[in-house]
All heavy atoms as a GROMACS GRO file, in nm:
protein
  581
    1MET      N    1   0.083  -0.115  -0.001
    1MET     CA    2  -0.001   0.002   0.000
    1MET      C    3   0.087   0.122  -0.001
    1MET      O    4   0.206   0.117  -0.028
    1MET     CB    5  -0.095  -0.002   0.122
    1MET     CG    6  -0.212   0.092   0.103
    1MET     SD    7  -0.350   0.038   0.201
    1MET     CE    8  -0.389   0.190   0.275
    2PHE      N    9   0.033   0.235   0.033
    2PHE     CA   10   0.107   0.362   0.025
    2PHE      C   11   0.131   0.411   0.166
    2PHE      O   12   0.081   0.364   0.263
    2PHE     CB   13   0.032   0.466  -0.054
    2PHE     CG   14  -0.105   0.498   0.007
    2PHE    CD1   15  -0.120   0.605   0.092
    2PHE    CD2   16  -0.212   0.420  -0.024
    2PHE    CE1   17  -0.241   0.630   0.150
    2PHE    CE2   18  -0.335   0.448   0.035
    2PHE     CZ   19  -0.350   0.554   0.120
    3GLY      N   20   0.213   0.513   0.178
    3GLY     CA   21   0.239   0.574   0.308
    3GLY      C   22   0.330   0.691   0.292
    3GLY      O   23   0.344   0.746   0.182
    4GLY      N   24   0.385   0.736   0.400
    4GLY     CA   25   0.482   0.841   0.394
    4GLY      C   26   0.422   0.973   0.433
    4GLY      O   27   0.302   0.988   0.453
    5ASP      N   28   0.510   1.068   0.451
    5ASP     CA   29   0.472   1.205   0.497
    5ASP      C   30   0.374   1.272   0.401
    5ASP      O   31   0.290   1.343   0.448
    5ASP     CB   32   0.594   1.290   0.513
    5ASP     CG   33   0.684   1.240   0.625
    5ASP    OD1   34   0.638   1.170   0.716
    5ASP    OD2   35   0.804   1.271   0.624
    6ARG      N   36   0.393   1.246   0.271
    6ARG     CA   37   0.307   1.317   0.173
    6ARG      C   38   0.155   1.282   0.198
    6ARG      O   39   0.073   1.372   0.203
    6ARG     CB   40   0.350   1.276   0.036
    6ARG     CG   41   0.269   1.341  -0.075
    6ARG     CD   42   0.327   1.307  -0.210
    6ARG     NE   43   0.218   1.313  -0.307
    6ARG     CZ   44   0.209   1.234  -0.412
    6ARG    NH1   45   0.301   1.147  -0.434
    6ARG    NH2   46   0.108   1.245  -0.495
    7TYR      N   47   0.126   1.154   0.217
    7TYR     CA   48  -0.011   1.118   0.240
    7TYR      C   49  -0.058   1.162   0.375
    7TYR      O   50  -0.176   1.201   0.391
    7TYR     CB   51  -0.033   0.968   0.218
    7TYR     CG   52  -0.024   0.928   0.069
    7TYR    CD1   53   0.081   0.856   0.021
    7TYR    CD2   54  -0.128   0.963  -0.011
    7TYR    CE1   55   0.088   0.818  -0.109
    7TYR    CE2   56  -0.124   0.928  -0.148
    7TYR     CZ   57  -0.014   0.856  -0.197
    7TYR     OH   58  -0.014   0.823  -0.328
    8ASP      N   59   0.027   1.155   0.473
    8ASP     CA   60  -0.011   1.198   0.612
    8ASP      C   61  -0.050   1.344   0.609
    8ASP      O   62  -0.148   1.384   0.672
    8ASP     CB   63   0.100   1.170   0.710
    8ASP     CG   64   0.122   1.021   0.735
    8ASP    OD1   65   0.032   0.943   0.705
    8ASP    OD2   66   0.231   0.987   0.781
    9GLN      N   67   0.030   1.426   0.542
    9GLN     CA   68   0.002   1.567   0.532
    9GLN      C   69  -0.130   1.597   0.462
    9GLN      O   70  -0.208   1.676   0.510
    9GLN     CB   71   0.117   1.642   0.462
    9GLN     CG   72   0.093   1.792   0.454
    9GLN     CD   73   0.205   1.865   0.380
    9GLN    OE1   74   0.307   1.805   0.346
    9GLN    NE2   75   0.185   1.995   0.361
   10LYS      N   76  -0.148   1.529   0.351
   10LYS     CA   77  -0.276   1.548   0.279
   10LYS      C   78  -0.397   1.504   0.363
   10LYS      O   79  -0.499   1.573   0.365
   10LYS     CB   80  -0.278   1.465   0.145
   10LYS     CG   81  -0.190   1.524   0.039
   10LYS     CD   82  -0.250   1.656  -0.008
   10LYS     CE   83  -0.158   1.714  -0.114
   10LYS     NZ   84  -0.201   1.847  -0.156
   11ASN      N   85  -0.383   1.391   0.434
   11ASN     CA   86  -0.496   1.349   0.519
   11ASN      C   87  -0.526   1.454   0.624
   11ASN      O   88  -0.642   1.484   0.650
   11ASN     CB   89  -0.456   1.217   0.591
   11ASN     CG   90  -0.479   1.096   0.509
   11ASN    OD1   91  -0.540   1.102   0.404
   11ASN    ND2   92  -0.418   0.988   0.551
   12SER      N   93  -0.426   1.511   0.685
   12SER     CA   94  -0.448   1.619   0.784
   12SER      C   95  -0.512   1.743   0.722
   12SER      O   96  -0.606   1.797   0.779
   12SER     CB   97  -0.314   1.661   0.846
   12SER     OG   98  -0.259   1.553   0.918
   13GLU      N   99  -0.468   1.783   0.605
   13GLU     CA  100  -0.529   1.896   0.539
   13GLU      C  101  -0.671   1.870   0.501
   13GLU      O  102  -0.760   1.954   0.520
   13GLU     CB  103  -0.444   1.933   0.413
   13GLU     CG  104  -0.308   1.985   0.444
   13GLU     CD  105  -0.218   2.004   0.320
   13GLU    OE1  106  -0.266   1.972   0.206
   13GLU    OE2  107  -0.102   2.042   0.338
   14TYR      N  108  -0.700   1.753   0.444
   14TYR     CA  109  -0.833   1.719   0.402
   14TYR      C  110  -0.927   1.709   0.524
   14TYR      O  111  -1.039   1.757   0.517
   14TYR     CB  112  -0.835   1.591   0.324
   14TYR     CG  113  -0.768   1.599   0.188
   14TYR    CD1  114  -0.732   1.482   0.120
   14TYR    CD2  115  -0.746   1.719   0.124
   14TYR    CE1  116  -0.670   1.488  -0.006
   14TYR    CE2  117  -0.689   1.727  -0.004
   14TYR     CZ  118  -0.650   1.608  -0.065
   14TYR     OH  119  -0.593   1.615  -0.190
   15ALA      N  120  -0.880   1.649   0.628
   15ALA     CA  121  -0.961   1.639   0.750
   15ALA      C  122  -0.992   1.780   0.805
   15ALA      O  123  -1.104   1.804   0.850
   15ALA     CB  124  -0.894   1.551   0.853
   16TYR      N  125  -0.894   1.866   0.801
   16TYR     CA  126  -0.908   2.002   0.857
   16TYR      C  127  -1.019   2.077   0.782
   16TYR      O  128  -1.099   2.152   0.846
   16TYR     CB  129  -0.778   2.077   0.847
   16TYR     CG  130  -0.789   2.220   0.899
   16TYR    CD1  131  -0.788   2.250   1.032
   16TYR    CD2  132  -0.790   2.330   0.807
   16TYR    CE1  133  -0.800   2.377   1.078
   16TYR    CE2  134  -0.800   2.459   0.853
   16TYR     CZ  135  -0.805   2.482   0.986
   16TYR     OH  136  -0.815   2.611   1.032
   17ILE      N  137  -1.026   2.060   0.650
   17ILE     CA  138  -1.128   2.134   0.574
   17ILE      C  139  -1.263   2.054   0.568
   17ILE      O  140  -1.357   2.101   0.512
   17ILE     CB  141  -1.084   2.168   0.430
   17ILE    CG1  142  -1.052   2.042   0.347
   17ILE    CG2  143  -0.966   2.262   0.435
   17ILE    CD1  144  -1.029   2.072   0.202
   18GLY      N  145  -1.261   1.936   0.627
   18GLY     CA  146  -1.384   1.857   0.637
   18GLY      C  147  -1.425   1.779   0.511
   18GLY      O  148  -1.538   1.748   0.487
   19MET      N  149  -1.320   1.745   0.433
   19MET     CA  150  -1.350   1.663   0.312
   19MET      C  151  -1.393   1.526   0.358
   19MET      O  152  -1.313   1.452   0.417
   19MET     CB  153  -1.226   1.655   0.224
   19MET     CG  154  -1.254   1.582   0.091
   19MET     SD  155  -1.110   1.585  -0.021
   19MET     CE  156  -1.098   1.757  -0.057
   20VAL      N  157  -1.519   1.491   0.332
   20VAL     CA  158  -1.574   1.366   0.387
   20VAL      C  159  -1.514   1.241   0.321
   20VAL      O  160  -1.496   1.143   0.388
   20VAL     CB  161  -1.727   1.370   0.366
   20VAL    CG1  162  -1.792   1.240   0.413
   20VAL    CG2  163  -1.789   1.490   0.440
   21GLU      N  164  -1.486   1.250   0.193
   21GLU     CA  165  -1.441   1.131   0.122
   21GLU      C  166  -1.350   1.173   0.007
   21GLU      O  167  -1.372   1.274  -0.059
   21GLU     CB  168  -1.562   1.055   0.068
   21GLU     CG  169  -1.533   0.935  -0.014
   21GLU     CD  170  -1.658   0.865  -0.066
   21GLU    OE1  171  -1.744   0.828   0.021
   21GLU    OE2  172  -1.670   0.853  -0.189
   22TYR      N  173  -1.243   1.096  -0.014
   22TYR     CA  174  -1.163   1.111  -0.133
   22TYR      C  175  -1.110   0.974  -0.173
   22TYR      O  176  -1.100   0.882  -0.093
   22TYR     CB  177  -1.056   1.221  -0.117
   22TYR     CG  178  -0.941   1.187  -0.030
   22TYR    CD1  179  -0.821   1.131  -0.078
   22TYR    CD2  180  -0.951   1.211   0.109
   22TYR    CE1  181  -0.714   1.101   0.004
   22TYR    CE2  182  -0.842   1.182   0.191
   22TYR     CZ  183  -0.725   1.131   0.140
   22TYR     OH  184  -0.621   1.101   0.221
   23TRP      N  185  -1.067   0.969  -0.298
   23TRP     CA  186  -1.017   0.844  -0.357
   23TRP      C  187  -0.875   0.862  -0.399
   23TRP      O  188  -0.835   0.968  -0.449
   23TRP     CB  189  -1.096   0.801  -0.478
   23TRP     CG  190  -1.243   0.773  -0.455
   23TRP    CD1  191  -1.318   0.809  -0.348
   23TRP    CD2  192  -1.330   0.712  -0.547
   23TRP    NE1  193  -1.450   0.770  -0.368
   23TRP    CE2  194  -1.458   0.707  -0.486
   23TRP    CE3  195  -1.313   0.654  -0.670
   23TRP    CZ2  196  -1.568   0.650  -0.547
   23TRP    CZ3  197  -1.424   0.599  -0.736
   23TRP    CH2  198  -1.550   0.598  -0.672
   24ILE      N  199  -0.795   0.756  -0.388
   24ILE     CA  200  -0.664   0.755  -0.441
   24ILE      C  201  -0.656   0.640  -0.537
   24ILE      O  202  -0.681   0.521  -0.500
   24ILE     CB  203  -0.553   0.735  -0.330
   24ILE    CG1  204  -0.564   0.848  -0.225
   24ILE    CG2  205  -0.411   0.735  -0.391
   24ILE    CD1  206  -0.481   0.824  -0.103
   25VAL      N  207  -0.624   0.665  -0.664
   25VAL     CA  208  -0.613   0.564  -0.766
   25VAL      C  209  -0.464   0.526  -0.782
   25VAL      O  210  -0.380   0.615  -0.804
   25VAL     CB  211  -0.671   0.615  -0.901
   25VAL    CG1  212  -0.661   0.510  -1.009
   25VAL    CG2  213  -0.819   0.653  -0.882
   26HIS      N  214  -0.438   0.400  -0.762
   26HIS     CA  215  -0.300   0.346  -0.771
   26HIS      C  216  -0.288   0.255  -0.890
   26HIS      O  217  -0.306   0.138  -0.885
   26HIS     CB  218  -0.266   0.264  -0.648
   26HIS     CG  219  -0.278   0.337  -0.518
   26HIS    ND1  220  -0.179   0.416  -0.470
   26HIS    CD2  221  -0.373   0.338  -0.425
   26HIS    CE1  222  -0.215   0.466  -0.355
   26HIS    NE2  223  -0.333   0.417  -0.324
   27PRO      N  224  -0.255   0.317  -1.011
   27PRO     CA  225  -0.251   0.233  -1.130
   27PRO      C  226  -0.139   0.130  -1.128
   27PRO      O  227  -0.160   0.018  -1.184
   27PRO     CB  228  -0.232   0.335  -1.246
   27PRO     CG  229  -0.188   0.458  -1.182
   27PRO     CD  230  -0.235   0.453  -1.039
   28LEU      N  231  -0.027   0.153  -1.066
   28LEU     CA  232   0.081   0.057  -1.064
   28LEU      C  233   0.049  -0.061  -0.969
   28LEU      O  234   0.096  -0.172  -0.993
   28LEU     CB  235   0.209   0.126  -1.019
   28LEU     CG  236   0.262   0.231  -1.111
   28LEU    CD1  237   0.391   0.295  -1.059
   28LEU    CD2  238   0.284   0.178  -1.257
   29GLU      N  239  -0.030  -0.034  -0.866
   29GLU     CA  240  -0.068  -0.144  -0.774
   29GLU      C  241  -0.205  -0.202  -0.814
   29GLU      O  242  -0.253  -0.297  -0.747
   29GLU     CB  243  -0.079  -0.091  -0.631
   29GLU     CG  244   0.054  -0.057  -0.570
   29GLU     CD  245   0.104   0.086  -0.603
   29GLU    OE1  246   0.022   0.163  -0.660
   29GLU    OE2  247   0.222   0.116  -0.583
   30ASN      N  248  -0.273  -0.148  -0.919
   30ASN     CA  249  -0.404  -0.194  -0.959
   30ASN      C  250  -0.503  -0.193  -0.845
   30ASN      O  251  -0.576  -0.293  -0.819
   30ASN     CB  252  -0.395  -0.333  -1.022
   30ASN     CG  253  -0.326  -0.332  -1.157
   30ASN    OD1  254  -0.361  -0.242  -1.241
   30ASN    ND2  255  -0.233  -0.417  -1.180
   31GLU      N  256  -0.513  -0.081  -0.777
   31GLU     CA  257  -0.608  -0.069  -0.671
   31GLU      C  258  -0.656   0.076  -0.656
   31GLU      O  259  -0.594   0.168  -0.701
   31GLU     CB  260  -0.548  -0.115  -0.537
   31GLU     CG  261  -0.432  -0.038  -0.489
   31GLU     CD  262  -0.362  -0.096  -0.366
   31GLU    OE1  263  -0.366  -0.217  -0.347
   31GLU    OE2  264  -0.312  -0.016  -0.286
   32VAL      N  265  -0.775   0.088  -0.597
   32VAL     CA  266  -0.837   0.213  -0.565
   32VAL      C  267  -0.856   0.218  -0.413
   32VAL      O  268  -0.917   0.127  -0.359
   32VAL     CB  269  -0.969   0.238  -0.640
   32VAL    CG1  270  -1.035   0.370  -0.604
   32VAL    CG2  271  -0.944   0.230  -0.792
   33THR      N  272  -0.804   0.324  -0.352
   33THR     CA  273  -0.828   0.341  -0.208
   33THR      C  274  -0.926   0.448  -0.182
   33THR      O  275  -0.916   0.559  -0.232
   33THR     CB  276  -0.696   0.378  -0.139
   33THR    OG1  277  -0.596   0.276  -0.163
   33THR    CG2  278  -0.712   0.389   0.014
   34LEU      N  279  -1.033   0.414  -0.113
   34LEU     CA  280  -1.137   0.510  -0.070
   34LEU      C  281  -1.106   0.552   0.076
   34LEU      O  282  -1.085   0.470   0.158
   34LEU     CB  283  -1.276   0.445  -0.079
   34LEU     CG  284  -1.387   0.542  -0.059
   34LEU    CD1  285  -1.501   0.508  -0.150
   34LEU    CD2  286  -1.436   0.539   0.086
   35CYS      N  287  -1.098   0.683   0.095
   35CYS     CA  288  -1.064   0.739   0.228
   35CYS      C  289  -1.189   0.810   0.279
   35CYS      O  290  -1.236   0.908   0.216
   35CYS     CB  291  -0.948   0.838   0.217
   35CYS     SG  292  -0.805   0.767   0.133
   36LEU      N  293  -1.242   0.763   0.390
   36LEU     CA  294  -1.370   0.815   0.443
   36LEU      C  295  -1.340   0.874   0.585
   36LEU      O  296  -1.292   0.804   0.674
   36LEU     CB  297  -1.473   0.703   0.456
   36LEU     CG  298  -1.609   0.740   0.504
   36LEU    CD1  299  -1.674   0.832   0.401
   36LEU    CD2  300  -1.693   0.614   0.523
   37LEU      N  301  -1.375   1.003   0.596
   37LEU     CA  302  -1.354   1.074   0.721
   37LEU      C  303  -1.447   1.022   0.833
   37LEU      O  304  -1.568   1.009   0.814
   37LEU     CB  305  -1.379   1.223   0.703
   37LEU     CG  306  -1.345   1.314   0.817
   37LEU    CD1  307  -1.194   1.306   0.852
   37LEU    CD2  308  -1.379   1.460   0.785
   38ASN      N  309  -1.389   0.985   0.945
   38ASN     CA  310  -1.463   0.931   1.055
   38ASN      C  311  -1.402   0.982   1.186
   38ASN      O  312  -1.290   0.941   1.223
   38ASN     CB  313  -1.462   0.776   1.054
   38ASN     CG  314  -1.548   0.717   1.162
   38ASN    OD1  315  -1.629   0.783   1.222
   38ASN    ND2  316  -1.523   0.587   1.189
   39ARG      N  317  -1.476   1.076   1.254
   39ARG     CA  318  -1.427   1.134   1.382
   39ARG      C  319  -1.288   1.194   1.372
   39ARG      O  320  -1.202   1.170   1.455
   39ARG     CB  321  -1.435   1.027   1.491
   39ARG     CG  322  -1.575   0.977   1.515
   39ARG     CD  323  -1.577   0.881   1.630
   39ARG     NE  324  -1.713   0.834   1.646
   39ARG     CZ  325  -1.745   0.735   1.727
   39ARG    NH1  326  -1.654   0.671   1.796
   39ARG    NH2  327  -1.868   0.699   1.737
   40GLY      N  328  -1.263   1.268   1.265
   40GLY     CA  329  -1.140   1.344   1.251
   40GLY      C  330  -1.023   1.270   1.187
   40GLY      O  331  -0.921   1.330   1.165
   41SER      N  332  -1.042   1.145   1.154
   41SER     CA  333  -0.938   1.075   1.083
   41SER      C  334  -1.002   0.987   0.972
   41SER      O  335  -1.121   0.963   0.973
   41SER     CB  336  -0.851   0.987   1.176
   41SER     OG  337  -0.933   0.886   1.235
   42TYR      N  338  -0.918   0.939   0.882
   42TYR     CA  339  -0.970   0.865   0.767
   42TYR      C  340  -0.959   0.717   0.782
   42TYR      O  341  -0.858   0.664   0.828
   42TYR     CB  342  -0.892   0.907   0.637
   42TYR     CG  343  -0.939   1.045   0.594
   42TYR    CD1  344  -0.866   1.154   0.626
   42TYR    CD2  345  -1.052   1.061   0.517
   42TYR    CE1  346  -0.907   1.283   0.585
   42TYR    CE2  347  -1.094   1.185   0.476
   42TYR     CZ  348  -1.020   1.298   0.510
   42TYR     OH  349  -1.061   1.419   0.472
   43LYS      N  350  -1.070   0.650   0.748
   43LYS     CA  351  -1.071   0.504   0.739
   43LYS      C  352  -1.042   0.470   0.595
   43LYS      O  353  -1.113   0.524   0.504
   43LYS     CB  354  -1.206   0.448   0.784
   43LYS     CG  355  -1.214   0.298   0.766
   43LYS     CD  356  -1.351   0.244   0.800
   43LYS     CE  357  -1.356   0.100   0.770
   43LYS     NZ  358  -1.486   0.048   0.738
   44LEU      N  359  -0.944   0.388   0.567
   44LEU     CA  360  -0.907   0.352   0.429
   44LEU      C  361  -0.963   0.216   0.392
   44LEU      O  362  -0.948   0.121   0.470
   44LEU     CB  363  -0.754   0.353   0.417
   44LEU     CG  364  -0.679   0.477   0.466
   44LEU    CD1  365  -0.533   0.460   0.444
   44LEU    CD2  366  -0.733   0.598   0.399
   45THR      N  367  -1.021   0.210   0.275
   45THR     CA  368  -1.068   0.081   0.219
   45THR      C  369  -1.013   0.066   0.083
   45THR      O  370  -1.026   0.155   0.000
   45THR     CB  371  -1.227   0.082   0.214
   45THR    OG1  372  -1.276   0.109   0.340
   45THR    CG2  373  -1.274  -0.058   0.170
   46VAL      N  374  -0.948  -0.048   0.057
   46VAL     CA  375  -0.884  -0.075  -0.071
   46VAL      C  376  -0.972  -0.165  -0.154
   46VAL      O  377  -1.026  -0.266  -0.102
   46VAL     CB  378  -0.746  -0.138  -0.050
   46VAL    CG1  379  -0.682  -0.171  -0.183
   46VAL    CG2  380  -0.654  -0.045   0.030
   47PHE      N  381  -0.991  -0.125  -0.281
   47PHE     CA  382  -1.070  -0.202  -0.372
   47PHE      C  383  -0.980  -0.247  -0.489
   47PHE      O  384  -0.895  -0.171  -0.538
   47PHE     CB  385  -1.187  -0.121  -0.431
   47PHE     CG  386  -1.282  -0.075  -0.327
   47PHE    CD1  387  -1.267   0.046  -0.262
   47PHE    CD2  388  -1.392  -0.158  -0.287
   47PHE    CE1  389  -1.358   0.087  -0.160
   47PHE    CE2  390  -1.481  -0.117  -0.193
   47PHE     CZ  391  -1.463   0.007  -0.125
   48ILE      N  392  -0.996  -0.376  -0.529
   48ILE     CA  393  -0.918  -0.430  -0.637
   48ILE      C  394  -1.009  -0.504  -0.737
   48ILE      O  395  -1.122  -0.540  -0.703
   48ILE     CB  396  -0.808  -0.525  -0.586
   48ILE    CG1  397  -0.865  -0.643  -0.514
   48ILE    CG2  398  -0.707  -0.454  -0.500
   48ILE    CD1  399  -0.769  -0.753  -0.477
   49LYS      N  400  -0.954  -0.524  -0.856
   49LYS     CA  401  -1.020  -0.607  -0.959
   49LYS      C  402  -1.169  -0.570  -0.981
   49LYS      O  403  -1.201  -0.457  -1.010
   49LYS     CB  404  -0.997  -0.755  -0.932
   49LYS     CG  405  -0.854  -0.796  -0.928
   49LYS     CD  406  -0.836  -0.939  -0.902
   49LYS     CE  407  -0.688  -0.974  -0.895
   49LYS     NZ  408  -0.662  -1.112  -0.862
   50ASP      N  409  -1.256  -0.670  -0.962
   50ASP     CA  410  -1.396  -0.650  -0.990
   50ASP      C  411  -1.476  -0.613  -0.863
   50ASP      O  412  -1.598  -0.620  -0.870
   50ASP     CB  413  -1.454  -0.772  -1.055
   50ASP     CG  414  -1.406  -0.791  -1.196
   50ASP    OD1  415  -1.378  -0.690  -1.262
   50ASP    OD2  416  -1.394  -0.904  -1.245
   51GLN      N  417  -1.406  -0.570  -0.761
   51GLN     CA  418  -1.478  -0.526  -0.640
   51GLN      C  419  -1.554  -0.396  -0.668
   51GLN      O  420  -1.491  -0.301  -0.720
   51GLN     CB  421  -1.383  -0.508  -0.523
   51GLN     CG  422  -1.330  -0.638  -0.467
   51GLN     CD  423  -1.237  -0.609  -0.350
   51GLN    OE1  424  -1.154  -0.517  -0.353
   51GLN    NE2  425  -1.251  -0.688  -0.243
   52ARG      N  426  -1.679  -0.391  -0.631
   52ARG     CA  427  -1.756  -0.270  -0.648
   52ARG      C  428  -1.716  -0.170  -0.543
   52ARG      O  429  -1.709  -0.201  -0.422
   52ARG     CB  430  -1.905  -0.300  -0.631
   52ARG     CG  431  -1.991  -0.174  -0.657
   52ARG     CD  432  -2.140  -0.211  -0.648
   52ARG     NE  433  -2.220  -0.092  -0.649
   52ARG     CZ  434  -2.256  -0.025  -0.540
   52ARG    NH1  435  -2.231  -0.071  -0.419
   52ARG    NH2  436  -2.329   0.084  -0.551
   53ILE      N  437  -1.687  -0.046  -0.587
   53ILE     CA  438  -1.650   0.061  -0.495
   53ILE      C  439  -1.776   0.111  -0.426
   53ILE      O  440  -1.870   0.146  -0.488
   53ILE     CB  441  -1.580   0.173  -0.568
   53ILE    CG1  442  -1.451   0.118  -0.630
   53ILE    CG2  443  -1.552   0.289  -0.475
   53ILE    CD1  444  -1.381   0.217  -0.726
   54VAL      N  445  -1.774   0.110  -0.293
   54VAL     CA  446  -1.886   0.148  -0.211
   54VAL      C  447  -1.857   0.285  -0.156
   54VAL      O  448  -1.764   0.301  -0.073
   54VAL     CB  449  -1.910   0.047  -0.098
   54VAL    CG1  450  -2.032   0.094  -0.015
   54VAL    CG2  451  -1.938  -0.090  -0.156
   55SER      N  452  -1.928   0.382  -0.197
   55SER     CA  453  -1.910   0.524  -0.162
   55SER      C  454  -2.032   0.578  -0.080
   55SER      O  455  -2.146   0.564  -0.134
   55SER     CB  456  -1.886   0.608  -0.289
   55SER     OG  457  -1.893   0.746  -0.257
   56ARG      N  458  -2.009   0.636   0.029
   56ARG     CA  459  -2.122   0.697   0.104
   56ARG      C  460  -2.161   0.828   0.036
   56ARG      O  461  -2.278   0.866   0.042
   56ARG     CB  462  -2.080   0.729   0.249
   56ARG     CG  463  -2.078   0.605   0.337
   56ARG     CD  464  -2.066   0.646   0.480
   56ARG     NE  465  -2.033   0.536   0.564
   56ARG     CZ  466  -1.998   0.540   0.689
   56ARG    NH1  467  -1.990   0.657   0.745
   56ARG    NH2  468  -1.970   0.432   0.755
   57THR      N  469  -2.068   0.897  -0.026
   57THR     CA  470  -2.094   1.024  -0.089
   57THR      C  471  -2.174   1.004  -0.219
   57THR      O  472  -2.259   1.086  -0.253
   57THR     CB  473  -1.965   1.096  -0.119
   57THR    OG1  474  -1.888   1.114   0.007
   57THR    CG2  475  -1.986   1.236  -0.176
   58PHE      N  476  -2.138   0.897  -0.290
   58PHE     CA  477  -2.205   0.867  -0.419
   58PHE      C  478  -2.262   0.722  -0.416
   58PHE      O  479  -2.210   0.634  -0.486
   58PHE     CB  480  -2.105   0.882  -0.534
   58PHE     CG  481  -2.041   1.019  -0.539
   58PHE    CD1  482  -1.911   1.036  -0.496
   58PHE    CD2  483  -2.111   1.128  -0.587
   58PHE    CE1  484  -1.850   1.162  -0.501
   58PHE    CE2  485  -2.049   1.252  -0.594
   58PHE     CZ  486  -1.918   1.269  -0.550
   59PRO      N  487  -2.364   0.699  -0.338
   59PRO     CA  488  -2.414   0.562  -0.325
   59PRO      C  489  -2.471   0.504  -0.455
   59PRO      O  490  -2.477   0.380  -0.463
   59PRO     CB  491  -2.520   0.576  -0.217
   59PRO     CG  492  -2.562   0.718  -0.218
   59PRO     CD  493  -2.441   0.797  -0.259
   60GLU      N  494  -2.504   0.584  -0.549
   60GLU     CA  495  -2.560   0.536  -0.674
   60GLU      C  496  -2.454   0.484  -0.773
   60GLU      O  497  -2.486   0.421  -0.874
   60GLU     CB  498  -2.640   0.645  -0.744
   60GLU     CG  499  -2.565   0.765  -0.791
   60GLU     CD  500  -2.526   0.866  -0.685
   60GLU    OE1  501  -2.566   0.853  -0.572
   60GLU    OE2  502  -2.452   0.961  -0.722
   61LEU      N  503  -2.329   0.507  -0.738
   61LEU     CA  504  -2.218   0.451  -0.825
   61LEU      C  505  -2.223   0.303  -0.834
   61LEU      O  506  -2.242   0.235  -0.735
   61LEU     CB  507  -2.082   0.501  -0.771
   61LEU     CG  508  -2.029   0.633  -0.809
   61LEU    CD1  509  -1.892   0.657  -0.748
   61LEU    CD2  510  -2.020   0.652  -0.958
   62THR      N  511  -2.190   0.255  -0.952
   62THR     CA  512  -2.182   0.110  -0.973
   62THR      C  513  -2.049   0.075  -1.036
   62THR      O  514  -2.044  -0.016  -1.123
   62THR     CB  515  -2.298   0.060  -1.054
   62THR    OG1  516  -2.300   0.129  -1.181
   62THR    CG2  517  -2.431   0.077  -0.982
   63LEU      N  518  -1.945   0.147  -1.003
   63LEU     CA  519  -1.813   0.123  -1.059
   63LEU      C  520  -1.731   0.019  -0.983
   63LEU      O  521  -1.743   0.013  -0.861
   63LEU     CB  522  -1.730   0.254  -1.063
   63LEU     CG  523  -1.781   0.368  -1.150
   63LEU    CD1  524  -1.701   0.492  -1.124
   63LEU    CD2  525  -1.768   0.324  -1.296
   64THR      N  526  -1.654  -0.057  -1.059
   64THR     CA  527  -1.555  -0.143  -0.996
   64THR      C  528  -1.420  -0.082  -1.000
   64THR      O  529  -1.395   0.016  -1.074
   64THR     CB  530  -1.549  -0.282  -1.068
   64THR    OG1  531  -1.496  -0.260  -1.197
   64THR    CG2  532  -1.684  -0.347  -1.073
   65ALA      N  533  -1.326  -0.128  -0.923
   65ALA     CA  534  -1.190  -0.077  -0.924
   65ALA      C  535  -1.128  -0.091  -1.063
   65ALA      O  536  -1.068   0.005  -1.112
   65ALA     CB  537  -1.106  -0.155  -0.821
   66GLN      N  538  -1.154  -0.199  -1.128
   66GLN     CA  539  -1.101  -0.224  -1.264
   66GLN      C  540  -1.154  -0.121  -1.362
   66GLN      O  541  -1.082  -0.071  -1.446
   66GLN     CB  542  -1.129  -0.368  -1.316
   66GLN     CG  543  -1.055  -0.393  -1.445
   66GLN     CD  544  -0.906  -0.376  -1.430
   66GLN    OE1  545  -0.847  -0.429  -1.334
   66GLN    NE2  546  -0.844  -0.311  -1.523
   67GLN      N  547  -1.280  -0.084  -1.349
   67GLN     CA  548  -1.339   0.019  -1.438
   67GLN      C  549  -1.272   0.151  -1.421
   67GLN      O  550  -1.244   0.222  -1.517
   67GLN     CB  551  -1.489   0.030  -1.415
   67GLN     CG  552  -1.567  -0.090  -1.469
   67GLN     CD  553  -1.712  -0.082  -1.434
   67GLN    OE1  554  -1.749  -0.059  -1.317
   67GLN    NE2  555  -1.800  -0.097  -1.531
   68VAL      N  556  -1.246   0.188  -1.293
   68VAL     CA  557  -1.179   0.315  -1.267
   68VAL      C  558  -1.033   0.310  -1.320
   68VAL      O  559  -0.989   0.405  -1.388
   68VAL     CB  560  -1.179   0.343  -1.116
   68VAL    CG1  561  -1.092   0.465  -1.084
   68VAL    CG2  562  -1.320   0.366  -1.064
   69LEU      N  563  -0.964   0.200  -1.302
   69LEU     CA  564  -0.829   0.188  -1.343
   69LEU      C  565  -0.814   0.186  -1.493
   69LEU      O  566  -0.710   0.224  -1.550
   69LEU     CB  567  -0.766   0.064  -1.282
   69LEU     CG  568  -0.741   0.075  -1.131
   69LEU    CD1  569  -0.727  -0.063  -1.069
   69LEU    CD2  570  -0.620   0.160  -1.100
   70SER      N  571  -0.920   0.139  -1.564
   70SER     CA  572  -0.915   0.130  -1.711
   70SER      C  573  -0.953   0.259  -1.779
   70SER      O  574  -0.935   0.274  -1.901
   70SER     CB  575  -1.012   0.021  -1.757
   70SER     OG  576  -0.966  -0.108  -1.708
   71ALA      N  577  -1.008   0.352  -1.706
   71ALA     CA  578  -1.058   0.479  -1.766
   71ALA      C  579  -0.945   0.573  -1.803
   71ALA      O  580  -0.837   0.569  -1.757
   71ALA     CB  581  -1.149   0.551  -1.666
   0.00000   0.00000   0.00000
């Protein structure tokens, strides 16, 4: 998965402004990470292959990780 200061800083900035949800697309790892704000910090969920991405912000979405990665 990913890590490092760059992502930690972005998480802090996004949480500060109240961004409820954001996605990180990792084409080299063939995965999509959904970051959901929960009580001031982000819960990360990784989706791969044909897993349907479940978004609280966009519940009507019917995309899989592979569809996002192929776009």
